[in-house]
TILODO-406277 format. One record per residue (C-alpha): residue in one letter; x, y, z. Coordinates in steps of 0.02 Angstrom, whole numbers, plus 50000, padded with zeros to 5 digits. Layout:
N
{residu = a X = X Y = Y Z = Z}
...
This chain:
515
{residu = x X = 50000 Y = 50000 Z = 50000}
{residu = x X = 50070 Y = 50169 Z = 49950}
{residu = x X = 50095 Y = 50312 Z = 50073}
{residu = x X = 49950 Y = 50403 Z = 49990}
{residu = x X = 49835 Y = 50252 Z = 50009}
{residu = x X = 49888 Y = 50228 Z = 50191}
{residu = x X = 49852 Y = 50411 Z = 50225}
{residu = x X = 49680 Y = 50400 Z = 50141}
{residu = x X = 49636 Y = 50250 Z = 50250}
{residu = x X = 49705 Y = 50338 Z = 50405}
{residu = x X = 49597 Y = 50492 Z = 50376}
{residu = x X = 49435 Y = 50408 Z = 50321}
{residu = x X = 49435 Y = 50276 Z = 50458}
{residu = x X = 49480 Y = 50406 Z = 50589}
{residu = x X = 49336 Y = 50516 Z = 50532}
{residu = x X = 49203 Y = 50380 Z = 50530}
{residu = x X = 49045 Y = 50440 Z = 50617}
{residu = x X = 48876 Y = 50358 Z = 50645}
{residu = x X = 48784 Y = 50518 Z = 50684}
{residu = x X = 48763 Y = 50679 Z = 50587}
{residu = x X = 48916 Y = 50780 Z = 50543}
{residu = x X = 48987 Y = 50929 Z = 50449}
{residu = x X = 49113 Y = 50900 Z = 50309}
{residu = x X = 49246 Y = 51037 Z = 50317}
{residu = x X = 49346 Y = 50984 Z = 50165}
{residu = x X = 49472 Y = 50855 Z = 50109}
{residu = x X = 49643 Y = 50811 Z = 50180}
{residu = x X = 49808 Y = 50867 Z = 50105}
{residu = x X = 49966 Y = 50761 Z = 50099}
{residu = x X = 50133 Y = 50823 Z = 50030}
{residu = x X = 50048 Y = 50980 Z = 49959}
{residu = x X = 49921 Y = 50874 Z = 49864}
{residu = x X = 49735 Y = 50873 Z = 49903}
{residu = x X = 49676 Y = 50692 Z = 49924}
{residu = x X = 49504 Y = 50689 Z = 49842}
{residu = x X = 49365 Y = 50614 Z = 49950}
{residu = x X = 49479 Y = 50603 Z = 50104}
{residu = x X = 49345 Y = 50701 Z = 50195}
{residu = x X = 49379 Y = 50787 Z = 50360}
{residu = x X = 49220 Y = 50777 Z = 50464}
{residu = x X = 49160 Y = 50855 Z = 50626}
{residu = x X = 49026 Y = 50757 Z = 50721}
{residu = x X = 48882 Y = 50869 Z = 50775}
{residu = x X = 48876 Y = 50771 Z = 50938}
{residu = x X = 49040 Y = 50845 Z = 50999}
{residu = x X = 49018 Y = 51023 Z = 50936}
{residu = x X = 48962 Y = 51080 Z = 51107}
{residu = x X = 49141 Y = 51042 Z = 51165}
{residu = x X = 49194 Y = 51214 Z = 51101}
{residu = x X = 49331 Y = 51259 Z = 50978}
{residu = x X = 49463 Y = 51376 Z = 50911}
{residu = x X = 49491 Y = 51452 Z = 50739}
{residu = x X = 49663 Y = 51533 Z = 50731}
{residu = x X = 49784 Y = 51598 Z = 50601}
{residu = x X = 49873 Y = 51750 Z = 50535}
{residu = x X = 49779 Y = 51893 Z = 50451}
{residu = x X = 49721 Y = 51848 Z = 50275}
{residu = x X = 49734 Y = 51659 Z = 50293}
{residu = x X = 49546 Y = 51626 Z = 50286}
{residu = x X = 49483 Y = 51623 Z = 50468}
{residu = x X = 49326 Y = 51723 Z = 50428}
{residu = x X = 49280 Y = 51609 Z = 50282}
{residu = x X = 49304 Y = 51456 Z = 50392}
{residu = x X = 49188 Y = 51534 Z = 50520}
{residu = x X = 49064 Y = 51566 Z = 50379}
{residu = x X = 49073 Y = 51385 Z = 50318}
{residu = x X = 49041 Y = 51318 Z = 50494}
{residu = x X = 48896 Y = 51439 Z = 50523}
{residu = x X = 48814 Y = 51392 Z = 50357}
{residu = x X = 48827 Y = 51205 Z = 50385}
{residu = x X = 48762 Y = 51218 Z = 50563}
{residu = x X = 48614 Y = 51321 Z = 50502}
{residu = x X = 48579 Y = 51191 Z = 50367}
{residu = x X = 48575 Y = 51058 Z = 50504}
{residu = x X = 48444 Y = 51161 Z = 50598}
{residu = x X = 48566 Y = 51229 Z = 50729}
{residu = x X = 48554 Y = 51416 Z = 50765}
{residu = x X = 48715 Y = 51517 Z = 50770}
{residu = x X = 48775 Y = 51680 Z = 50847}
{residu = x X = 48916 Y = 51773 Z = 50758}
{residu = x X = 49013 Y = 51918 Z = 50835}
{residu = x X = 49044 Y = 52024 Z = 50680}
{residu = x X = 49181 Y = 52144 Z = 50735}
{residu = x X = 49254 Y = 52175 Z = 50561}
{residu = x X = 49082 Y = 52197 Z = 50482}
{residu = x X = 49109 Y = 52069 Z = 50342}
{residu = x X = 48984 Y = 51931 Z = 50382}
{residu = x X = 48815 Y = 52001 Z = 50327}
{residu = x X = 48833 Y = 51922 Z = 50153}
{residu = x X = 48780 Y = 51755 Z = 50230}
{residu = x X = 48602 Y = 51811 Z = 50195}
{residu = x X = 48631 Y = 51801 Z = 50006}
{residu = x X = 48687 Y = 51655 Z = 49896}
{residu = x X = 48863 Y = 51652 Z = 49825}
{residu = x X = 48874 Y = 51716 Z = 49645}
{residu = x X = 48996 Y = 51573 Z = 49612}
{residu = x X = 49169 Y = 51578 Z = 49535}
{residu = x X = 49282 Y = 51467 Z = 49431}
{residu = x X = 49406 Y = 51452 Z = 49575}
{residu = x X = 49267 Y = 51390 Z = 49689}
{residu = x X = 49222 Y = 51256 Z = 49562}
{residu = x X = 49406 Y = 51207 Z = 49547}
{residu = x X = 49425 Y = 51195 Z = 49737}
{residu = x X = 49270 Y = 51085 Z = 49757}
{residu = x X = 49328 Y = 50972 Z = 49615}
{residu = x X = 49490 Y = 50942 Z = 49711}
{residu = x X = 49395 Y = 50909 Z = 49872}
{residu = x X = 49265 Y = 50796 Z = 49793}
{residu = x X = 49113 Y = 50894 Z = 49854}
{residu = x X = 48975 Y = 50974 Z = 49748}
{residu = x X = 48953 Y = 51162 Z = 49769}
{residu = x X = 48778 Y = 51227 Z = 49804}
{residu = x X = 48755 Y = 51415 Z = 49817}
{residu = x X = 48623 Y = 51472 Z = 49942}
{residu = x X = 48581 Y = 51609 Z = 50066}
{residu = x X = 48534 Y = 51580 Z = 50248}
{residu = x X = 48409 Y = 51654 Z = 50370}
{residu = x X = 48496 Y = 51800 Z = 50456}
{residu = x X = 48450 Y = 51913 Z = 50602}
{residu = x X = 48553 Y = 52071 Z = 50627}
{residu = x X = 48578 Y = 52127 Z = 50807}
{residu = x X = 48663 Y = 52280 Z = 50882}
{residu = x X = 48736 Y = 52336 Z = 51048}
{residu = x X = 48742 Y = 52518 Z = 50998}
{residu = x X = 48639 Y = 52640 Z = 50895}
{residu = x X = 48672 Y = 52543 Z = 50734}
{residu = x X = 48516 Y = 52474 Z = 50649}
{residu = x X = 48463 Y = 52301 Z = 50703}
{residu = x X = 48385 Y = 52210 Z = 50849}
{residu = x X = 48434 Y = 52305 Z = 51006}
{residu = x X = 48524 Y = 52201 Z = 51136}
{residu = x X = 48493 Y = 52260 Z = 51314}
{residu = x X = 48500 Y = 52190 Z = 51490}
{residu = x X = 48454 Y = 52264 Z = 51659}
{residu = x X = 48575 Y = 52290 Z = 51803}
{residu = x X = 48465 Y = 52174 Z = 51910}
{residu = x X = 48489 Y = 52033 Z = 51785}
{residu = x X = 48677 Y = 52044 Z = 51809}
{residu = x X = 48665 Y = 52024 Z = 51997}
{residu = x X = 48794 Y = 52086 Z = 52123}
{residu = x X = 48926 Y = 51951 Z = 52093}
{residu = x X = 48936 Y = 51965 Z = 51904}
{residu = x X = 48927 Y = 52155 Z = 51908}
{residu = x X = 49068 Y = 52162 Z = 52036}
{residu = x X = 49178 Y = 52050 Z = 51929}
{residu = x X = 49147 Y = 52153 Z = 51773}
{residu = x X = 49191 Y = 52312 Z = 51869}
{residu = x X = 49345 Y = 52225 Z = 51943}
{residu = x X = 49297 Y = 52276 Z = 52121}
{residu = x X = 49388 Y = 52237 Z = 52283}
{residu = x X = 49309 Y = 52125 Z = 52415}
{residu = x X = 49250 Y = 52278 Z = 52514}
{residu = x X = 49177 Y = 52361 Z = 52360}
{residu = x X = 49091 Y = 52199 Z = 52308}
{residu = x X = 49012 Y = 52193 Z = 52481}
{residu = x X = 48941 Y = 52368 Z = 52454}
{residu = x X = 48869 Y = 52315 Z = 52287}
{residu = x X = 48785 Y = 52167 Z = 52374}
{residu = x X = 48712 Y = 52286 Z = 52504}
{residu = x X = 48647 Y = 52400 Z = 52365}
{residu = x X = 48559 Y = 52255 Z = 52280}
{residu = x X = 48487 Y = 52195 Z = 52448}
{residu = x X = 48424 Y = 52369 Z = 52492}
{residu = x X = 48341 Y = 52385 Z = 52322}
{residu = x X = 48260 Y = 52213 Z = 52339}
{residu = x X = 48197 Y = 52253 Z = 52515}
{residu = x X = 48126 Y = 52420 Z = 52461}
{residu = x X = 48059 Y = 52369 Z = 52290}
{residu = x X = 48176 Y = 52484 Z = 52194}
{residu = x X = 48207 Y = 52407 Z = 52021}
{residu = x X = 48388 Y = 52421 Z = 51959}
{residu = x X = 48365 Y = 52435 Z = 51772}
{residu = x X = 48500 Y = 52549 Z = 51702}
{residu = x X = 48662 Y = 52628 Z = 51758}
{residu = x X = 48581 Y = 52788 Z = 51819}
{residu = x X = 48478 Y = 52682 Z = 51939}
{residu = x X = 48634 Y = 52602 Z = 52012}
{residu = x X = 48728 Y = 52768 Z = 52022}
{residu = x X = 48580 Y = 52851 Z = 52110}
{residu = x X = 48570 Y = 52716 Z = 52244}
{residu = x X = 48758 Y = 52726 Z = 52272}
{residu = x X = 48748 Y = 52915 Z = 52297}
{residu = x X = 48594 Y = 52897 Z = 52407}
{residu = x X = 48684 Y = 52771 Z = 52519}
{residu = x X = 48812 Y = 52900 Z = 52577}
{residu = x X = 48704 Y = 53057 Z = 52568}
{residu = x X = 48516 Y = 53070 Z = 52597}
{residu = x X = 48496 Y = 52886 Z = 52644}
{residu = x X = 48657 Y = 52867 Z = 52745}
{residu = x X = 48572 Y = 52848 Z = 52915}
{residu = x X = 48438 Y = 52732 Z = 52846}
{residu = x X = 48561 Y = 52611 Z = 52764}
{residu = x X = 48686 Y = 52615 Z = 52908}
{residu = x X = 48549 Y = 52573 Z = 53033}
{residu = x X = 48495 Y = 52421 Z = 52933}
{residu = x X = 48650 Y = 52361 Z = 52839}
{residu = x X = 48803 Y = 52440 Z = 52921}
{residu = x X = 48920 Y = 52581 Z = 52877}
{residu = x X = 48955 Y = 52617 Z = 52693}
{residu = x X = 49116 Y = 52708 Z = 52651}
{residu = x X = 49097 Y = 52859 Z = 52537}
{residu = x X = 49275 Y = 52827 Z = 52473}
{residu = x X = 49223 Y = 52652 Z = 52415}
{residu = x X = 49063 Y = 52712 Z = 52332}
{residu = x X = 49166 Y = 52845 Z = 52244}
{residu = x X = 49282 Y = 52712 Z = 52172}
{residu = x X = 49133 Y = 52608 Z = 52113}
{residu = x X = 49055 Y = 52760 Z = 52031}
{residu = x X = 49215 Y = 52796 Z = 51935}
{residu = x X = 49216 Y = 52619 Z = 51865}
{residu = x X = 49034 Y = 52635 Z = 51814}
{residu = x X = 49076 Y = 52797 Z = 51723}
{residu = x X = 49211 Y = 52701 Z = 51628}
{residu = x X = 49081 Y = 52579 Z = 51561}
{residu = x X = 48962 Y = 52724 Z = 51523}
{residu = x X = 49096 Y = 52808 Z = 51418}
{residu = x X = 49110 Y = 52649 Z = 51313}
{residu = x X = 48922 Y = 52647 Z = 51278}
{residu = x X = 48861 Y = 52547 Z = 51426}
{residu = x X = 48716 Y = 52667 Z = 51451}
{residu = x X = 48645 Y = 52601 Z = 51287}
{residu = x X = 48665 Y = 52419 Z = 51339}
{residu = x X = 48593 Y = 52429 Z = 51515}
{residu = x X = 48405 Y = 52453 Z = 51516}
{residu = x X = 48241 Y = 52387 Z = 51449}
{residu = x X = 48174 Y = 52299 Z = 51351}
{residu = x X = 48287 Y = 52154 Z = 51400}
{residu = x X = 48335 Y = 52037 Z = 51259}
{residu = x X = 48267 Y = 51861 Z = 51283}
{residu = x X = 48400 Y = 51731 Z = 51238}
{residu = x X = 48266 Y = 51610 Z = 51179}
{residu = x X = 48253 Y = 51722 Z = 51025}
{residu = x X = 48427 Y = 51661 Z = 50975}
{residu = x X = 48368 Y = 51483 Z = 50943}
{residu = x X = 48238 Y = 51513 Z = 50808}
{residu = x X = 48222 Y = 51417 Z = 50645}
{residu = x X = 48147 Y = 51472 Z = 50480}
{residu = x X = 48003 Y = 51385 Z = 50391}
{residu = x X = 48126 Y = 51268 Z = 50304}
{residu = x X = 48201 Y = 51209 Z = 50469}
{residu = x X = 48364 Y = 51307 Z = 50447}
{residu = x X = 48433 Y = 51382 Z = 50606}
{residu = x X = 48444 Y = 51571 Z = 50610}
{residu = x X = 48617 Y = 51648 Z = 50599}
{residu = x X = 48615 Y = 51793 Z = 50722}
{residu = x X = 48747 Y = 51922 Z = 50672}
{residu = x X = 48791 Y = 52045 Z = 50809}
{residu = x X = 48861 Y = 52204 Z = 50731}
{residu = x X = 49012 Y = 52257 Z = 50833}
{residu = x X = 49111 Y = 52364 Z = 50711}
{residu = x X = 49095 Y = 52517 Z = 50822}
{residu = x X = 49155 Y = 52438 Z = 50986}
{residu = x X = 49328 Y = 52376 Z = 50937}
{residu = x X = 49401 Y = 52513 Z = 51048}
{residu = x X = 49278 Y = 52474 Z = 51189}
{residu = x X = 49340 Y = 52310 Z = 51262}
{residu = x X = 49256 Y = 52340 Z = 51430}
{residu = x X = 49084 Y = 52350 Z = 51347}
{residu = x X = 49122 Y = 52198 Z = 51238}
{residu = x X = 49175 Y = 52088 Z = 51384}
{residu = x X = 49027 Y = 52152 Z = 51487}
{residu = x X = 48906 Y = 52103 Z = 51349}
{residu = x X = 48988 Y = 51935 Z = 51316}
{residu = x X = 48987 Y = 51884 Z = 51498}
{residu = x X = 48807 Y = 51938 Z = 51524}
{residu = x X = 48751 Y = 51844 Z = 51368}
{residu = x X = 48840 Y = 51683 Z = 51419}
{residu = x X = 48776 Y = 51696 Z = 51598}
{residu = x X = 48597 Y = 51724 Z = 51538}
{residu = x X = 48608 Y = 51577 Z = 51418}
{residu = x X = 48676 Y = 51466 Z = 51554}
{residu = x X = 48539 Y = 51517 Z = 51676}
{residu = x X = 48399 Y = 51501 Z = 51547}
{residu = x X = 48437 Y = 51346 Z = 51445}
{residu = x X = 48395 Y = 51174 Z = 51517}
{residu = x X = 48521 Y = 51033 Z = 51541}
{residu = x X = 48532 Y = 50938 Z = 51377}
{residu = x X = 48633 Y = 50785 Z = 51426}
{residu = x X = 48706 Y = 50672 Z = 51292}
{residu = x X = 48616 Y = 50747 Z = 51142}
{residu = x X = 48649 Y = 50710 Z = 50959}
{residu = x X = 48681 Y = 50893 Z = 50917}
{residu = x X = 48707 Y = 51062 Z = 51003}
{residu = x X = 48568 Y = 51183 Z = 51043}
{residu = x X = 48665 Y = 51341 Z = 50995}
{residu = x X = 48841 Y = 51384 Z = 50935}
{residu = x X = 48925 Y = 51552 Z = 50969}
{residu = x X = 49075 Y = 51616 Z = 50871}
{residu = x X = 49175 Y = 51751 Z = 50959}
{residu = x X = 49282 Y = 51842 Z = 50830}
{residu = x X = 49435 Y = 51941 Z = 50886}
{residu = x X = 49430 Y = 51845 Z = 51050}
{residu = x X = 49582 Y = 51937 Z = 51117}
{residu = x X = 49467 Y = 52086 Z = 51148}
{residu = x X = 49388 Y = 51988 Z = 51290}
{residu = x X = 49546 Y = 51917 Z = 51367}
{residu = x X = 49668 Y = 52062 Z = 51351}
{residu = x X = 49564 Y = 52178 Z = 51460}
{residu = x X = 49491 Y = 52048 Z = 51577}
{residu = x X = 49533 Y = 52049 Z = 51762}
{residu = x X = 49582 Y = 51888 Z = 51852}
{residu = x X = 49406 Y = 51876 Z = 51926}
{residu = x X = 49329 Y = 51899 Z = 51754}
{residu = x X = 49443 Y = 51767 Z = 51677}
{residu = x X = 49392 Y = 51646 Z = 51815}
{residu = x X = 49210 Y = 51681 Z = 51776}
{residu = x X = 49237 Y = 51651 Z = 51589}
{residu = x X = 49331 Y = 51489 Z = 51625}
{residu = x X = 49190 Y = 51427 Z = 51736}
{residu = x X = 49058 Y = 51465 Z = 51604}
{residu = x X = 49161 Y = 51379 Z = 51468}
{residu = x X = 49172 Y = 51223 Z = 51576}
{residu = x X = 48989 Y = 51219 Z = 51625}
{residu = x X = 48892 Y = 51286 Z = 51476}
{residu = x X = 48924 Y = 51138 Z = 51362}
{residu = x X = 48806 Y = 51034 Z = 51470}
{residu = x X = 48669 Y = 51151 Z = 51407}
{residu = x X = 48710 Y = 51105 Z = 51227}
{residu = x X = 48803 Y = 51269 Z = 51195}
{residu = x X = 48966 Y = 51274 Z = 51097}
{residu = x X = 49087 Y = 51421 Z = 51106}
{residu = x X = 49211 Y = 51450 Z = 50965}
{residu = x X = 49350 Y = 51579 Z = 50986}
{residu = x X = 49421 Y = 51659 Z = 50829}
{residu = x X = 49590 Y = 51744 Z = 50846}
{residu = x X = 49760 Y = 51763 Z = 50763}
{residu = x X = 49861 Y = 51656 Z = 50882}
{residu = x X = 49809 Y = 51520 Z = 51005}
{residu = x X = 49914 Y = 51610 Z = 51137}
{residu = x X = 49781 Y = 51748 Z = 51136}
{residu = x X = 49670 Y = 51626 Z = 51232}
{residu = x X = 49718 Y = 51584 Z = 51413}
{residu = x X = 49782 Y = 51408 Z = 51442}
{residu = x X = 49639 Y = 51371 Z = 51561}
{residu = x X = 49514 Y = 51407 Z = 51421}
{residu = x X = 49618 Y = 51334 Z = 51278}
{residu = x X = 49623 Y = 51166 Z = 51367}
{residu = x X = 49432 Y = 51158 Z = 51358}
{residu = x X = 49423 Y = 51175 Z = 51168}
{residu = x X = 49389 Y = 51012 Z = 51075}
{residu = x X = 49395 Y = 51072 Z = 50894}
{residu = x X = 49549 Y = 51165 Z = 50833}
{residu = x X = 49562 Y = 51237 Z = 50658}
{residu = x X = 49733 Y = 51314 Z = 50635}
{residu = x X = 49766 Y = 51419 Z = 50480}
{residu = x X = 49941 Y = 51472 Z = 50430}
{residu = x X = 50057 Y = 51565 Z = 50547}
{residu = x X = 50199 Y = 51677 Z = 50489}
{residu = x X = 50377 Y = 51657 Z = 50555}
{residu = x X = 50446 Y = 51832 Z = 50532}
{residu = x X = 50536 Y = 51844 Z = 50700}
{residu = x X = 50615 Y = 51733 Z = 50832}
{residu = x X = 50462 Y = 51765 Z = 50940}
{residu = x X = 50351 Y = 51705 Z = 50795}
{residu = x X = 50453 Y = 51545 Z = 50776}
{residu = x X = 50440 Y = 51511 Z = 50962}
{residu = x X = 50250 Y = 51537 Z = 50955}
{residu = x X = 50237 Y = 51415 Z = 50808}
{residu = x X = 50329 Y = 51279 Z = 50906}
{residu = x X = 50211 Y = 51305 Z = 51054}
{residu = x X = 50060 Y = 51301 Z = 50938}
{residu = x X = 50118 Y = 51137 Z = 50859}
{residu = x X = 50120 Y = 51056 Z = 51031}
{residu = x X = 49931 Y = 51083 Z = 51044}
{residu = x X = 49900 Y = 50954 Z = 50908}
{residu = x X = 49907 Y = 50763 Z = 50909}
{residu = x X = 50068 Y = 50681 Z = 50852}
{residu = x X = 50065 Y = 50614 Z = 50675}
{residu = x X = 50180 Y = 50516 Z = 50560}
{residu = x X = 50121 Y = 50614 Z = 50409}
{residu = x X = 50165 Y = 50794 Z = 50456}
{residu = x X = 50299 Y = 50900 Z = 50533}
{residu = x X = 50166 Y = 51008 Z = 50616}
{residu = x X = 50276 Y = 51161 Z = 50647}
{residu = x X = 50333 Y = 51160 Z = 50465}
{residu = x X = 50156 Y = 51136 Z = 50396}
{residu = x X = 50094 Y = 51284 Z = 50499}
{residu = x X = 50204 Y = 51402 Z = 50398}
{residu = x X = 50168 Y = 51326 Z = 50227}
{residu = x X = 49977 Y = 51317 Z = 50226}
{residu = x X = 49892 Y = 51416 Z = 50088}
{residu = x X = 49738 Y = 51528 Z = 50099}
{residu = x X = 49586 Y = 51422 Z = 50139}
{residu = x X = 49692 Y = 51280 Z = 50208}
{residu = x X = 49709 Y = 51232 Z = 50391}
{residu = x X = 49766 Y = 51099 Z = 50512}
{residu = x X = 49611 Y = 51019 Z = 50590}
{residu = x X = 49594 Y = 50917 Z = 50748}
{residu = x X = 49419 Y = 50876 Z = 50809}
{residu = x X = 49340 Y = 50755 Z = 50934}
{residu = x X = 49254 Y = 50599 Z = 50875}
{residu = x X = 49089 Y = 50538 Z = 50946}
{residu = x X = 49179 Y = 50456 Z = 51093}
{residu = x X = 49274 Y = 50615 Z = 51133}
{residu = x X = 49441 Y = 50557 Z = 51059}
{residu = x X = 49546 Y = 50671 Z = 50947}
{residu = x X = 49524 Y = 50632 Z = 50762}
{residu = x X = 49680 Y = 50611 Z = 50653}
{residu = x X = 49770 Y = 50776 Z = 50624}
{residu = x X = 49739 Y = 50831 Z = 50445}
{residu = x X = 49802 Y = 50975 Z = 50341}
{residu = x X = 49639 Y = 51016 Z = 50253}
{residu = x X = 49583 Y = 51107 Z = 50098}
{residu = x X = 49424 Y = 51188 Z = 50161}
{residu = x X = 49263 Y = 51199 Z = 50062}
{residu = x X = 49205 Y = 51370 Z = 50003}
{residu = x X = 49057 Y = 51461 Z = 50083}
{residu = x X = 48889 Y = 51432 Z = 50000}
{residu = x X = 48839 Y = 51612 Z = 50033}
{residu = x X = 48911 Y = 51776 Z = 49973}
{residu = x X = 49089 Y = 51812 Z = 50031}
{residu = x X = 49053 Y = 51997 Z = 50045}
{residu = x X = 48940 Y = 52117 Z = 50140}
{residu = x X = 48761 Y = 52160 Z = 50098}
{residu = x X = 48725 Y = 52322 Z = 50009}
{residu = x X = 48641 Y = 52459 Z = 50111}
{residu = x X = 48472 Y = 52424 Z = 50030}
{residu = x X = 48489 Y = 52236 Z = 50057}
{residu = x X = 48534 Y = 52262 Z = 50240}
{residu = x X = 48392 Y = 52386 Z = 50265}
{residu = x X = 48268 Y = 52266 Z = 50185}
{residu = x X = 48328 Y = 52128 Z = 50303}
{residu = x X = 48304 Y = 52241 Z = 50455}
{residu = x X = 48135 Y = 52308 Z = 50397}
{residu = x X = 48066 Y = 52131 Z = 50383}
{residu = x X = 48130 Y = 52075 Z = 50553}
{residu = x X = 48000 Y = 52032 Z = 50685}
{residu = x X = 48131 Y = 52049 Z = 50822}
{residu = x X = 48176 Y = 52227 Z = 50773}
{residu = x X = 47996 Y = 52276 Z = 50803}
{residu = x X = 47992 Y = 52179 Z = 50967}
{residu = x X = 48147 Y = 52263 Z = 51041}
{residu = x X = 48149 Y = 52433 Z = 50954}
{residu = x X = 48057 Y = 52526 Z = 51093}
{residu = x X = 48160 Y = 52597 Z = 51235}
{residu = x X = 48064 Y = 52581 Z = 51399}
{residu = x X = 48104 Y = 52698 Z = 51543}
{residu = x X = 47981 Y = 52653 Z = 51680}
{residu = x X = 47994 Y = 52714 Z = 51858}
{residu = x X = 48141 Y = 52625 Z = 51938}
{residu = x X = 48267 Y = 52659 Z = 52076}
{residu = x X = 48319 Y = 52828 Z = 52002}
{residu = x X = 48143 Y = 52897 Z = 51990}
{residu = x X = 48079 Y = 52816 Z = 52151}
{residu = x X = 48225 Y = 52879 Z = 52255}
{residu = x X = 48208 Y = 53053 Z = 52182}
{residu = x X = 48025 Y = 53051 Z = 52234}
{residu = x X = 48073 Y = 52988 Z = 52406}
{residu = x X = 48203 Y = 53125 Z = 52424}
{residu = x X = 48081 Y = 53257 Z = 52361}
{residu = x X = 47950 Y = 53194 Z = 52484}
{residu = x X = 48076 Y = 53198 Z = 52627}
{residu = x X = 48133 Y = 53373 Z = 52576}
{residu = x X = 47951 Y = 53431 Z = 52567}
{residu = x X = 47921 Y = 53358 Z = 52741}
{residu = x X = 48077 Y = 53445 Z = 52806}
{residu = x X = 48021 Y = 53610 Z = 52730}
{residu = x X = 47849 Y = 53588 Z = 52806}
{residu = x X = 47926 Y = 53552 Z = 52977}
{residu = x X = 48042 Y = 53702 Z = 52960}
{residu = x X = 47895 Y = 53812 Z = 52910}
{residu = x X = 47795 Y = 53750 Z = 53058}
{residu = x X = 47941 Y = 53782 Z = 53175}
{residu = x X = 47967 Y = 53956 Z = 53101}
{residu = x X = 47783 Y = 53999 Z = 53124}
{residu = x X = 47789 Y = 53933 Z = 53304}
{residu = x X = 47940 Y = 54041 Z = 53342}
{residu = x X = 47856 Y = 54191 Z = 53263}
{residu = x X = 47700 Y = 54159 Z = 53367}
{residu = x X = 47801 Y = 54144 Z = 53528}
{residu = x X = 47896 Y = 54302 Z = 53485}
{residu = x X = 47734 Y = 54395 Z = 53450}
{residu = x X = 47660 Y = 54337 Z = 53615}
{residu = x X = 47815 Y = 54395 Z = 53710}
{residu = x X = 47811 Y = 54562 Z = 53623}
{residu = x X = 47625 Y = 54578 Z = 53664}
{residu = x X = 47654 Y = 54539 Z = 53848}
{residu = x X = 47797 Y = 54663 Z = 53853}
{residu = x X = 47688 Y = 54798 Z = 53775}
{residu = x X = 47549 Y = 54763 Z = 53901}
{residu = x X = 47666 Y = 54782 Z = 54050}
{residu = x X = 47737 Y = 54942 Z = 53978}
{residu = x X = 47562 Y = 55010 Z = 53952}
{residu = x X = 47513 Y = 54977 Z = 54135}
{residu = x X = 47668 Y = 55063 Z = 54196}
{residu = x X = 47635 Y = 55215 Z = 54089}
{residu = x X = 47453 Y = 55222 Z = 54148}
{residu = x X = 47506 Y = 55221 Z = 54333}
{residu = x X = 47635 Y = 55357 Z = 54308}
{residu = x X = 47507 Y = 55475 Z = 54228}
{residu = x X = 47367 Y = 55459 Z = 54368}
{residu = x X = 47390 Y = 55601 Z = 54503}
{residu = x X = 47293 Y = 55506 Z = 54637}
{residu = x X = 47402 Y = 55351 Z = 54612}
{residu = x X = 47554 Y = 55461 Z = 54608}
{residu = x X = 47508 Y = 55541 Z = 54781}
{residu = x X = 47459 Y = 55374 Z = 54859}
{residu = x X = 47622 Y = 55294 Z = 54805}
{residu = x X = 47735 Y = 55439 Z = 54851}
{residu = x X = 47861 Y = 55418 Z = 54994}
{residu = x X = 47792 Y = 55570 Z = 55089}
{residu = x X = 47616 Y = 55500 Z = 55090}
{residu = x X = 47674 Y = 55331 Z = 55149}
{residu = x X = 47776 Y = 55404 Z = 55294}
{residu = x X = 47627 Y = 55510 Z = 55345}
{residu = x X = 47511 Y = 55360 Z = 55340}
{residu = x X = 47630 Y = 55261 Z = 55450}
{residu = x X = 47640 Y = 55408 Z = 55573}
{residu = x X = 47451 Y = 55419 Z = 55593}
{residu = x X = 47439 Y = 55231 Z = 55618}
{residu = x X = 47573 Y = 55239 Z = 55752}
{residu = x X = 47480 Y = 55373 Z = 55851}
{residu = x X = 47316 Y = 55280 Z = 55840}
{residu = x X = 47397 Y = 55124 Z = 55911}
{residu = x X = 47465 Y = 55218 Z = 56059}
């Protein structure tokens, strides 16, 4: 048996699957594509997460597009973080090309152009389904981790949430939370200290500054109502295709705090909402996080721990997370070790540091007799990648340099009119377009403060009137006494009777009469 025949057998037997699967492409050996040596990914293990990595321009986005299309075709909804703004074309079929036909001939797969059901979502003021969440939905622990608070500051946040729960003060947006913080050390200081203990104004000041940081990155648009319901991410169209939910993030590349806040809240909400799925034949939802370094570079240790915990636990809910980045080292080791599928596009060895990174990357893949992994990593062409997946029993499939199939949809963005038509026909845009600003902690505390101030003014007015009344009565009594004195001084009879001469005379007469 020739080396080529041995390799074909090695790949096809190693990729045997009884359940449903996605075909990524065909394996490459010695720079030759081996037709029909299909590289498959079982749907059953796609909730075990994954990584798509590679240098700029090597085809990561198109690989993401291929996976999203095939998942949708299998009835599995997808969420795409579109940071570069180049994924909306999934809604339209590919116009086709001679090079696509040539690629698929080499692979041994037919090419079928088609568009997919797409929902466009937005964190900011861009058109699309508005994504929002309330402060209450975050809870004190998650909010504290996002703000990177100390233990003392986290305790204050817990007190704030408890006070609001006890007093029926909804925490919906950031102005609600800021108002309660200010109230806790000002007008409501005595009330909160009596019930929950002393709250340091220095600590609340630090928390407020961190909230302002999120506000400056657009957090005031994200926090509020109407809250997005994550069940709306798992819809299917009338043909049974899963919706591909594209979250437009082109305007938050320089706002990593907002991006990580959104990502963590979304994952936490999905984990809390979705039921345990157990050993299912396919995932419930797949999320692709493009430019994943934006989450990890700015994340605190507490936030990284939270992400790691969610990555470990969320797969039991049938949720798969796929990180897309330039280098696997962008993803922390603790998270990287949880990723079952690895699709590694070419890396460039321009510097000693690059060569060192390539050697480390090669160590993440299974050993093989057919490749020098480090060497292959630098020689892969555009649309080619090293692939290592998990089979249905959770074992790594044979490592294969793979020529990847082309996307079935358009490899370009929608025109403005196409995008607007998509948004105008969206039921979810209508559902979440209205901004609700009902009475919450901000308004209720302001009313409470106004009521207290009105009561204080009323008490002060009452006290002022009482003092004026007492002063008037004193002045009246003083005037009355003065009037009596003046009346006595002006009466001649009284004057004679009260004179010293008259009194001495009266005493003299009495003295004689006694004798």
